[in-house]
N, C-alpha and C positions, 0 to 999 in steps of 0.2 A: 105672624109679623115678623118675627126674626129673617124672613126670606123674601122681604119686598124691597131686593134690589137685585139689579140684573147681574153684576158681577157676582154675587153670593149665590144666586142661584146657578148662574151659567159653572161655577166651582163646585156646586155639590152635584150638578147634571154629570158633569167629567171627574168627578172624586173615583180615586180607585182605576182609573183610566190609564192608558199610555197616551190618549188625545190631548190634542191644546185645540183652540179655538178655530186655527187655521186647517187642521186637520180634513181629508177627505170627507165630505157630506155623504157619501155612502158607508163609510166605515164608522163614522159617527152614528149615523141612523142604527146599522145592525147591533153596533153595541147597546145604544139606548132600547133597542127592543128586547135585547137580552135582559137588561136591569129592570123593564118591567117583567118580563117573565118572572125573574127572581124575586121581584116585589110581591107578586101573587104568590107564589112559593112559599114564602116566607112569613106571610101575612101582614106586608109591611104596606097597607092602605089605607088610603081614606075616604070618607063618606061625606059627599058634598052635595045638598040640595037631593039627596036620594040617589046621586052617582055614586058607585065603587070604583074608584081610581088606584091604582098603584101612586107611590108616592112620587115615582117618577113620572108619571102622566101628570100628576097634579103640576109638579113644577115645572113641565114643559109648558102647560096651559098658561100658567102664572108670567114666565119667562115671555111667550109670546104677547100677552096683553099687555105687559110692563113696555116691550119693545115696541108695539103698535100705537100706544099713547103717547109716545113721547115725540 
């Protein structure tokens, strides 16, 4: 519930990176792929309806859902 805002999710997804929202989309994609791999390595996962997702993946899905519903 604390992450049900597009600005909060964007900030969390870009946390600890040098990117801003206007950065090159390919560079951001590569950074997010790296964060997903790190999540799995570090056990930073969520199980949602039987799906095992990295926290980064779950946040990406939530952000997409929020932006598409507005």
